[in-house]
N, C-alpha and C positions, 0 to 999 in steps of 0.2 A: 200094377199100381192098385192099391186098395182105396176105396172111398168109404168114409164113415159119416153118418148123420149125427151131428152134435146138437144139443139143445142151444137155443139162442143165448141163454144166460151163461152157459159154459164158454161159448165163443167170445162173449164180452169179457169174461174173466181172463181168458187167454190174451186178449188184446191189451187189457190193462197191464198184465204182467210183462208183456213184450215192450210196451211203452215205457214202463218203469225201468226196465233193463237198459234200453237204448237211449232214452232221453231223460232219465232221471225224474220223471213225473209220477206223481202218486195218484192223480185222478184219471178218469177215462178220457182218452183223446182219440179222435178219428184219424183215419189215414190222411185226411186232408191237412192235418197238423204238420206233416212233413214239409208242406209248402212254406210254412212259417219258420222252419228251423234255420238256425244261423250256422255259419261256417264253424264256429267254435264247438258245435255239437259233433263235428267230425274229427276233433282233435283229441289226442292224448295229452292232457295238460301237465301230467307229471314229467313226460319226456319232451314236451314242446314239439310234437311231431304228429303226423296224421295217424289216426287210429285205424290200422289196417283191417281189423275185424269188421268194423262198421262199414268201411268203404267196400269191402268184398261182399257184404250182405246187401248193400243198397244200390250198387252201380255195376254195370257191365265192365268186363276186364279192360276194355279200351279206355273207358272213362276213368277207371281206377289208376291206370298208368299215367294219364294226363294229370290227374289230381296230384299224384305223388311227385310229379315233375315241378310242382310249385314249392319253392323253398319256404320254410317256416322260421322266421326270426324268433329268438327268445326274448329280446327286448320289447318293451311295451311302447307302441307308437299309436298315434291317431290313425284310424282307418282312412285310406285314400285310394283312389283309382290310379293305377300305374299302367302306362302303355310301354310294354317291355321292349318295343322296337326302337325306342329313342333313349339316348343317354340320360336325358333329364326326366324321363317318365311321362312326357306330355305327348298326346296324340297329334300327329300331323297327317294330312292327306298324302304328302309325298312318301312318308315312311310306310303308310298303309299300302300304297301302290307298289312300292318296292317289295314289300312283304308278299304281295300277291303274285308278283312277276318273277321273283327269284326264289328258288328252293332254299330250304333251311341250310345255312352255311356255317352254323356255329358248332357242328359236331366234329369231334376229333377225327383226323384222318385214320385210315386203317393202320393196324399195328405194324405191318411190314413196310408200309410207306414211311412211317416214323423211323423205323430202323434204318432205312435207306438214307433218309435225310440226316440222321445222326451220324451215319458213316461218312457222309460228305461234309459234315460240319467240323470246323476247327475244334479239336478236343481241348476242353478246359478242365484241368484237374481239380478235384475236390480240395478245398483249403481247410486246414484245421482251425478250430476256434481258439480264442485266447486261453491261456492257462487258467484252470478253474472253471471254465465254461464248457458247455456241451453244444452240439449242433444237431438240429433236427431237420432233415430233408423231407419235403412234402410234395406229393404230386397226385394228379387225378387222371383217370382213364374212363372212356365211354364206350358203350355198346348200344348204338342207335337202333339196331335190329330188335333187340329184346328190351329196349328202353330201360337200361340200368347203367350204373356207373360204379366206381370204387375209388378208394384213396389208399395211397401207400405212404407209410411213415417209417423213417429209419433214423435212429438216434445214436450218435457217437460222442466219445469224450475228446478232450484236448489232445490226446495221443492218436486219435483216429480209430480207436478200438470200439468195437460193437458194445452198445449198452442195452438197446431194446429195439424192437421192430413190431409193426402192426399193419395188417391189411383190413380195410373196412369196406365190405360190399354195401351197396346202396341201391335200393329199388326206386326207380324213378330216374328220369333223365333231365338234368338242369341244362341251361345254357352253359357254354364252356367257362365263361367268367364266373358264373354263379357256382359251378362245380369246384373251380380252383379255390374260391374264397371259402366255400363250405369245407373243403379239405383242411384249410388252415384253422378254421374254427374247431373242427373235430380234433386237430392236432393239439391245440391248446387245452381242450377238455381232457385229452389223454395225458398230457404233461401234468395237469393238476392231479389226476388219479395216481400218477407215479410219484407225486410230491417232488418234482424236479424243478429247479430254478436256475438262473444264470444260463439262459439258452439263446442261441441264434437260430431262428426259424428261417430256413432257406428254401426258395422255390423258384421255378422258371416261369413265373407269372408276373410280369412287370406291372400289369394293370392293378393287381392287388397291392403291390408295394406303393404305387402312386395313390391309389384310393385310400390307403391308411393314413396318408398325410392330409387328407381332406376331411371335412366334417359335414359335407352335404348329404342329405338323405332324400333321394329322389326315386330310387328303384329298389327292387328286392336285393340286388347286388349291394347297394349302399346299406340296407338294413342289416345284412349279414356282416358287413364291415363294422357296423356299430356294435354288434355282438362281440366281435373280436376285440375292439377297443375296451369294452367292459371286462372281458376275460383277462386282457393284458394287465389290467389294474391289480390283479391278484398276484402278479409276479413282481419280485424285487428288481430283477434285471432280465430284460427281454428285448430282443431286437429282431427286425425282419430284413432279410437280405435277398437280393436277386442272384440267380446263378443260371448259366446256360444249361440246356438239357444234358449235355455230356457230363457236367458236374453233379447232376441231379438224377443220374440214371438208375441208381439202386431203388430210390423211391418210385421212380417211373415204372420199373419192372414189377415192383410189388403191387402198384396200382393196377397194372394190366393183368396180373394174376387173379384179380377179383372178378374180371369180366370175361376172360378167355377160358373156355372150358378146357380141362386137362386133356392131354393127348392120351388116347387109349392104347 
């Protein structure tokens, strides 16, 4: 490692350049100014997501993973504190105690466990959409060890023929309900890119289906639901359907391929 002695004025100029790059400021600011920085300084506002380069430069990897596990809604809402361990987002001593006593239970079971359960589940066949419509199956998968997840999307026409498919890897680990609803949001964004309308969006996430019928906004899950409602307004004909895992298995396997390393 080499050590160089730099003039004080040069050090200040370097600091000004760094501040202007990271925080968009033109004047000189000290390192203490980081304490006054807001969360939106860590966001990529064009993509409505975390700015990974800034996170990697400012935080240790463990904290980066935790930050990336916070879903970012695209809709604008008033800032509010949300207690993620209650459905209504309000803190209670009981839920806090439960959180401390019980290990995290919202992670998806291991892949082979899911396969065994699917084997013993009554098989439900995939049903074709109405004539002139298409059906998009959506699912999410999780890797809690590496704190990442992924989504699988599979689009077919009214004859059951393949139209398009996509696998979306995602760094960060959301709660299971947040992951499922984020998968649907990404699915609608993809359909818009494809310029496809008259679509049935099918998933094995009943909580998402139920949540779309409500307008409450209490938690991060509800905020993403609100994003989906706004995206849905861009379609002429769009519906959301529930299906058992056996009828959603192609999207399920696509999602798992994003988190399971390939066999050597």
